[in-house]
Structures are given as C-alpha cells and as structure tokens.
C-alpha positions in Angstrom: 133.8 162.8 -103.1 132.3 164.4 -99.9 133.0 162.7 -96.6 130.0 160.9 -95.2 128.3 162.3 -92.2 125.6 160.7 -90.0 122.2 161.4 -88.5 120.5 159.5 -85.8 116.6 159.2 -86.0 113.9 157.8 -83.8 111.6 155.2 -85.3 107.9 155.9 -85.0 106.6 152.5 -83.8 109.4 151.2 -81.6 111.3 154.4 -80.6 114.5 152.6 -81.5 117.2 154.9 -82.8 118.8 154.2 -86.2 121.8 155.7 -87.9 121.5 157.2 -91.5 124.4 158.0 -93.7 124.2 161.5 -95.1 125.8 163.6 -97.8 126.9 167.1 -96.5 125.9 170.2 -98.4 127.6 173.6 -98.5 125.2 175.2 -96.1 126.3 172.9 -93.2 123.2 170.8 -93.7 123.0 167.3 -95.0 120.7 165.0 -96.9 120.3 161.5 -95.2 119.9 158.4 -97.4 116.3 156.9 -97.5 117.2 153.8 -95.5 119.1 153.4 -92.2 122.5 151.7 -92.2 120.9 148.5 -91.0 118.1 148.8 -93.6 115.4 148.3 -90.9 114.1 151.8 -91.0 113.1 154.3 -93.7 113.3 158.1 -93.4 109.5 158.3 -93.5 109.2 156.3 -90.3 111.2 158.9 -88.3 109.5 161.0 -85.6 112.5 162.9 -84.4 116.2 163.6 -85.0 118.5 162.9 -82.1 121.4 164.4 -84.0 122.2 165.5 -87.6 125.2 165.9 -89.9 127.7 164.5 -87.4 131.2 163.3 -88.4 131.9 159.5 -87.8 133.9 160.3 -84.6 131.2 162.6 -83.2 128.4 160.1 -84.2 130.4 157.3 -82.4 130.6 159.4 -79.2 127.0 160.5 -79.3 125.8 156.9 -79.9 127.9 155.6 -77.0 126.5 158.3 -74.8 122.9 157.5 -75.8 123.3 153.8 -75.0 121.2 150.8 -75.7 118.4 152.5 -77.5 120.7 152.8 -80.6 120.4 149.9 -83.0 123.5 147.7 -82.5 123.8 146.9 -86.2 123.9 150.7 -87.0 126.4 151.4 -84.3 128.7 148.5 -85.5 129.0 150.3 -88.8 130.9 153.2 -87.1 133.6 150.7 -86.0 134.3 149.0 -89.3 138.0 148.6 -89.9 138.3 147.2 -93.4 
C-alpha cells in the first residue's frame, strides 16, 4: 500500500487552509481525496494549493511554519500517535 502524502489547499470563501490526504503516483504527483482531513472542505472549494504531495514530516513542518491559518483539526491529524 502506498504511503499517504498531503496537500494543503486554500478554501474559496474563508481562505482557511485545509489538509488533504493524497495517494502518490509514479510520476511524483498525487491525487488528493475529495474531502479535507476535517471534512469541512471539498476539493472543489479550493482556490489555491499551498503545497502538494508532501510527506507527513514535511507537511507537519510546512503547517507549523504557515501558522494559524491552517485548520487546527487538520493539523492535529499529523500528530496522531495511535
């Protein structure tokens, strides 16, 4: 099973940033799921990508650097320990 990667997208109405799980493809691209990790945003509501196809560790660092604009529920998903 391929390792999950992440994309961070900006929501059209609120400009909040939400994290999407994605499945990597062989061409170094990825296909994000239709709903964000928190289920509060769909792909169709996106107006921009902040980053795409990042590993969990890289996504954690990028979200921490970006700050409070990133959905807290989405970010917490990167810190699960179970």
